C-alpha positions in Angstrom: 149.0 142.6 165.8 149.8 139.7 166.9 148.3 136.5 165.3 145.1 135.3 167.5 145.9 131.4 167.1 142.9 130.4 170.1 140.6 129.6 167.6 143.0 127.3 165.8 142.1 123.5 166.0 144.6 121.2 168.0 145.7 118.6 166.1 146.2 114.8 167.7 148.5 112.3 166.5 150.1 113.8 164.1 153.9 114.5 163.8 155.1 118.2 162.8 156.4 116.8 158.8 153.5 115.5 158.7 151.0 119.4 159.9 153.2 120.7 158.1 152.7 119.0 154.8 148.7 117.5 155.6 147.5 119.9 157.9 143.8 119.0 159.3 142.9 116.8 156.4 142.4 113.0 157.3 141.4 113.9 161.1 138.6 113.2 162.9 137.3 116.0 165.0 136.3 114.7 168.5 135.8 117.2 170.6 136.9 120.9 172.3 139.6 121.6 175.0 138.4 122.2 178.6 139.3 125.7 178.7 138.0 125.7 182.9 137.4 124.3 186.3 134.2 123.1 187.4 131.0 121.1 186.4 129.7 123.4 183.5 133.8 124.5 181.7 134.0 126.6 179.7 135.0 125.3 175.8 137.5 126.5 173.9 139.5 125.3 170.5 138.1 121.8 168.6 140.3 118.7 169.4 141.3 117.1 166.1 142.8 113.2 165.9 144.9 112.0 162.4 143.7 108.8 161.4 144.9 108.9 158.3 148.5 106.8 159.7 147.9 104.1 162.3 147.9 104.2 166.5 147.4 102.7 168.6 144.5 104.1 170.4 143.5 102.6 173.9 139.9 104.2 175.3 139.4 103.9 179.0 137.1 104.6 181.1 134.4 103.5 184.2 130.8 102.1 182.7 128.3 104.4 181.2 131.8 107.4 181.1 131.6 107.3 177.0 134.2 104.9 175.5 130.9 103.7 173.1 129.9 107.3 172.3 134.0 108.1 171.8 134.6 104.7 169.8 131.1 105.8 167.7 132.2 109.2 166.8 135.5 107.7 165.1 133.4 106.0 163.3 131.2 108.6 162.2 134.4 110.4 161.3 136.1 108.1 159.3 133.2 107.3 157.4 132.7 111.2 156.3 136.5 111.9 155.4 137.6 113.8 152.5 136.9 110.5 149.3 141.0 110.9 148.2 141.9 109.4 152.1 138.6 107.6 152.8 139.4 105.4 149.8 142.8 104.2 151.7 141.0 103.7 154.5 139.0 100.9 155.6 137.4 100.2 159.5 136.3 97.4 161.1 134.5 97.2 164.7 133.8 93.9 167.0 130.4 94.9 168.9 130.8 92.8 172.1 127.5 95.1 173.3 125.4 95.2 170.4 124.4 99.0 170.0 126.4 99.9 166.8 123.4 99.8 164.8 122.6 102.9 165.8 125.0 105.0 163.6 122.5 103.8 160.4 120.3 106.3 162.3 120.1 110.0 163.0 120.7 110.7 166.1 117.4 111.8 168.0 117.8 114.5 170.0 119.2 117.3 168.1 119.5 120.0 170.9 122.6 119.4 171.6 124.2 118.9 168.6 123.0 122.6 167.5 124.5 123.6 170.5 127.8 122.4 168.5 126.7 123.9 165.4 126.3 120.2 164.6 123.0 118.2 162.1 122.1 114.8 163.0 123.0 112.9 160.5 122.7 108.3 159.8 126.2 107.5 158.6 126.9 105.3 156.0 128.4 101.6 157.8 128.2 98.1 157.2 126.3 96.7 160.0 126.7 92.5 160.3 124.7 90.6 162.7 124.9 86.0 163.6 123.1 84.2 160.6 121.0 83.3 163.1 119.8 86.1 164.2 119.0 88.4 161.2 115.6 87.3 160.7 114.9 89.0 164.4 117.0 91.7 162.9 114.5 92.7 159.8 111.6 91.7 161.8 112.2 93.8 164.3 112.9 96.5 161.4 116.3 97.3 162.7 119.0 98.4 159.8 120.9 95.9 159.3 122.7 94.8 156.3 123.5 90.9 156.1 124.7 87.9 158.1 128.7 87.4 159.0 129.1 83.8 159.1 132.9 81.8 158.9 134.5 80.1 156.3 135.2 76.4 158.1 137.9 76.1 156.2 139.7 78.9 157.3 139.8 77.5 160.9 142.7 76.0 162.1 142.9 73.3 164.3 143.7 75.3 167.4 140.4 77.4 166.6 138.6 74.7 166.6 139.9 74.3 169.8 139.0 77.4 170.8 135.7 77.6 169.9 135.5 74.5 172.5 137.5 75.5 174.9 139.8 71.7 174.9 144.1 71.2 174.8 146.1 68.9 172.9 145.6 66.8 176.8 141.9 65.9 175.6 141.0 63.5 173.6 138.0 65.6 171.6 140.7 68.4 171.0 143.2 65.5 169.6 140.2 64.3 167.7 139.1 67.8 166.8 142.4 68.1 165.0 142.6 64.9 163.5 140.1 64.9 161.4 140.4 69.0 160.3 143.8 67.5 159.1 142.1 64.7 156.9 139.6 66.4 155.7 141.8 69.0 154.6 143.5 66.3 153.0 140.8 64.6 151.8 138.7 67.9 149.8 141.2 70.8 150.2 139.6 73.8 151.0 136.3 73.5 150.1 134.1 71.7 153.0 132.0 72.7 156.3 131.0 71.3 159.5 128.9 68.0 158.0 132.4 66.9 156.1 134.2 66.8 159.5 131.0 65.3 161.8 131.2 62.4 158.5 135.8 62.6 159.7 134.9 62.1 162.9 132.1 59.2 162.9 134.8 56.8 160.8 137.8 57.7 163.2 139.2 54.4 164.2 141.3 55.6 166.4 138.9 57.0 169.2 136.2 55.2 171.8 132.9 56.5 170.9 131.9 58.0 173.6 134.4 60.8 172.4 133.2 61.0 169.3 129.9 61.2 170.3 130.7 64.3 172.1 132.5 66.5 169.2 129.3 65.5 167.0 127.2 67.1 169.0 129.6 69.9 169.6 129.6 69.8 166.0 126.3 70.3 165.5 125.4 72.4 168.0 127.9 74.7 166.2 125.7 74.0 162.8 122.6 75.2 164.2 123.8 78.8 165.0 124.7 79.7 161.0 127.8 80.5 162.0 130.5 79.0 160.2 129.8 77.5 156.6 131.1 75.9 153.2 131.1 79.2 151.5 131.3 82.2 154.9 131.6 86.1 154.6 135.4 86.8 152.5 136.9 88.5 155.5 139.0 90.4 153.0 135.7 91.8 151.9 135.3 93.3 155.3 138.6 95.7 154.5 136.9 97.0 151.1 138.7 100.5 150.3 136.2 103.3 152.0 134.0 100.9 154.4 133.2 101.2 157.9 132.2 97.7 159.2 130.0 96.7 162.0 130.5 92.9 163.5 128.2 92.5 166.2 129.0 89.6 168.0 127.5 90.5 171.4 124.7 87.3 171.5 127.4 85.1 171.4 128.3 86.4 174.9 124.8 84.2 176.4 124.6 81.3 173.8 125.6 78.4 176.4 128.8 76.6 174.4 129.8 79.8 172.4 131.7 81.7 174.8 134.9 81.2 172.8 133.0 82.1 169.2 133.9 86.0 170.0 137.4 85.4 170.3 137.4 83.2 167.6 136.2 85.5 164.9 138.7 88.5 166.5 141.6 86.0 166.0 140.6 85.3 162.2 140.0 88.4 161.2 142.6 89.9 162.6 144.9 87.1 161.9 143.9 87.5 158.2 143.7 91.4 157.7 147.3 91.1 159.1 148.5 88.7 156.5 147.1 90.6 153.6 148.5 93.8 154.9 152.0 93.0 155.0 151.5 91.6 151.6 150.1 94.7 150.5 152.4 96.9 152.0 155.2 95.5 150.1 153.1 96.6 147.0 153.0 100.2 147.6 156.8 100.5 148.6 157.1 99.4 144.6 155.2 101.8 143.7 156.1 104.1 145.8 159.6 103.9 144.1 158.3 103.8 140.6 155.3 106.1 139.8 155.8 108.2 143.3 153.0 106.9 144.4 151.4 105.5 147.6 148.5 103.1 146.3 147.0 98.8 146.2 144.2 97.5 146.3 143.8 96.9 150.1 143.5 100.1 152.1 144.6 100.9 155.2 142.8 98.7 158.3 141.2 99.8 161.7 140.1 97.5 163.5 138.3 98.9 167.0 137.6 96.5 169.7 134.7 97.2 172.6 135.0 95.6 176.0 139.1 95.0 174.3 140.4 93.4 177.7 138.3 90.4 176.5 140.3 89.6 173.7 143.3 91.0 175.4 143.8 88.9 178.7 147.0 89.6 180.9 146.9 86.9 183.1 144.7 84.3 181.1 145.0 82.7 177.6 143.0 84.0 174.4 143.1 82.6 170.6 143.1 86.2 169.4 145.8 87.4 172.5 148.6 86.6 170.2 147.0 88.5 166.7 145.9 91.7 168.5 149.7 91.7 169.9 151.0 91.6 166.6 148.6 94.0 165.6 150.3 96.6 168.7 153.5 95.3 168.3 154.1 96.1 164.3 151.3 96.5 162.6 152.1 100.5 162.2 154.7 99.2 159.7 151.9 97.4 157.3 148.8 99.8 157.9 146.9 98.8 160.9 145.5 100.6 163.5 144.1 99.8 167.0 141.2 101.7 168.9 140.8 99.5 172.1 138.4 100.5 174.7 138.0 99.2 178.0 136.4 99.4 181.5 139.0 97.2 183.5 141.9 98.7 182.1 143.5 96.4 185.1 142.4 93.4 183.0 144.2 94.0 179.6 147.6 92.9 178.5 150.0 95.7 179.8 151.1 95.8 175.9 148.3 97.4 175.1 148.5 99.7 177.5 152.8 100.8 177.4 152.0 100.5 173.9 149.6 103.0 172.9 150.7 106.6 171.5 147.1 108.2 171.7 145.1 107.6 175.3 141.7 109.0 176.2 140.4 108.4 179.6 137.1 108.9 180.6 136.4 109.3 183.8 137.7 106.2 186.5 137.4 105.6 190.1 138.6 102.6 190.3 141.7 102.5 192.2 143.6 99.1 190.8 142.4 100.6 187.2 144.1 104.2 187.7 147.4 102.6 188.5 147.4 100.5 185.2 146.8 103.3 183.6 149.6 105.1 186.0 152.2 103.3 184.2 151.2 105.4 180.8 152.3 108.6 183.0 154.9 110.0 180.3 157.9 112.4 181.8 156.3 115.3 179.4 153.0 114.5 181.9 153.5 116.8 185.0 150.4 115.6 187.1 149.1 112.5 188.8 146.1 111.2 186.7 144.4 110.9 190.2 144.4 114.9 190.5 143.3 114.7 186.5 140.6 112.4 187.1 139.3 114.5 190.5 139.1 118.2 188.5 137.3 115.8 185.4 133.5 117.1 185.2 131.0 114.5 186.2 129.2 114.5 183.0 129.9 111.8 180.5 131.5 113.0 177.4 134.4 114.4 178.9 137.3 113.2 178.7 141.1 113.3 179.4 143.5 112.5 176.5 147.9 111.8 175.8 149.7 112.7 172.7 153.0 111.1 172.8 153.1 112.4 169.5 152.6 115.9 170.8 153.5 115.3 174.2 151.2 116.8 175.8 147.9 115.9 177.6 144.4 117.5 177.8 140.8 117.8 179.0 138.2 117.1 176.2 134.5 117.2 175.8 133.6 114.6 172.6 131.6 116.1 170.7 127.9 115.6 170.4 127.2 111.9 167.7 125.5 112.7 164.1 123.7 109.5 165.0 121.2 107.7 167.3 122.7 106.3 170.6 121.0 102.6 171.1 124.4 102.0 174.0 122.0 104.6 176.4 120.8 102.6 180.2 117.9 100.8 179.8 114.5 102.5 181.7 111.4 101.8 182.7 109.8 104.7 181.3 107.5 105.0 178.1 109.3 107.8 176.8 
C-alpha cells in the first residue's frame, strides 16, 4: 500500500540536504496549509519554517491583516526551540508600536487554541522600554524587564547628526561633530552628555547662537533618559537563547525625538553585525579543529515591524546602509532578518528582491501589490492579483513564497499562545 504523506508537515526555508539531515528540528510552527477555497476553508498539514539558518523574510499586508501576529508567532516559536538549537540562536525585535509586551502573558481567548490542539502560555521574552517610561509601565502593572539605554560614546558623529536631523553643511552639525571628537580625545570612551555640553560651551570656533542651539538639544536628549555614560551593552542583547524586545514606540510622538528610533536600529544593527563577523571566524576555526560549530555569540535574528520606516526607498535614513548590509551579506556570518511592512511600495527594493521567504497577508493597494510583483519567481504560475482575490478575508491567512523549495502556499497562521495586545482599540468595556 502506498504510504500517505498528507499529514507530513511542509517545511519551508530548508534545502534538501538539511531536510534529509535534520528533518523538522530547528523549525517554527507557522500555521497550516489551506486546502479549499471560500471564507471557511479546510485546513491541511502543518507548515514549519526553518529558523536554524539565517533567512531574509518579508512579511506584508494591509493594516490589521496579521503582520504583527505573524512576528509574534515567530518569537513564540524561537523561545520554544529545542535547547540544543535555542542556545545557538538569539532574537532582537524592534517594537515600533509598543505591542509585544503581551508575549509575557498567556492568551485570553483559548477557544481557537483548543481547536488547534494548543494551549495558552506566556513566552519567555525580555522586554526593554525607554528609561523615561519605565516607572509608568511598572505603575500600570505592565510586564517589562528594564530600561534600554544607549552608551553615549557609542554614538558616532554621524549618529548625533541623524538624531538632530543635521548635515555636514549645518553649523550645528559641524559643532556637534567637532565636540564629539574633542571629548573622545580627552576622556576616551567613558563620557556622557554633560561632557559634550561642556565641550560645546568652551568651543571657540562657533558663535553663541549655534552653541546655545546644540546645548538646548542635548539637554532635551538628556531628559529622555536614553543616552547615558553606561548604556545597555548591545552584546548582551545577543545572549544565547534570549528573545529581546526593544520598545521604540514612544519616540514616534515625542517632539524632537523623531530620529531616535532610527539611531537605535542603526547602532544595534551595526554592533551586532560587527561582532557576528568576528565570531563567525571563531566558529569556522572550531569546526576545522574540533568538528563542531560553536562560539560564544549565537546566530542573531533581527525582527523589525514597520520596516519601511528604517529602509525607505526614496529618502536617507541612518539605519538604511546598516540594514542593507544585513540584507546583502548577513547570511554568511549568521544574521537573519524578518521585515514586516504594510507599505511594500515604500520599502527599499533590495528588501524585496533579496528575500528568500515572502509571507503576505491580504493586500488591496495596487501600488503595494505591484511592488511585491517584482518578486514573482519563474516557478510561480499565478498572478499575485488572483491569489489575493482568492485569499479569505479573515485575519491570519497568508500567501507564502519559498525560494528554497520553489513553491507557493496559501496558509492560515496558527493562533498565538500569548496575549495579543495589538488588537484594535474599542469603546466597549468587554
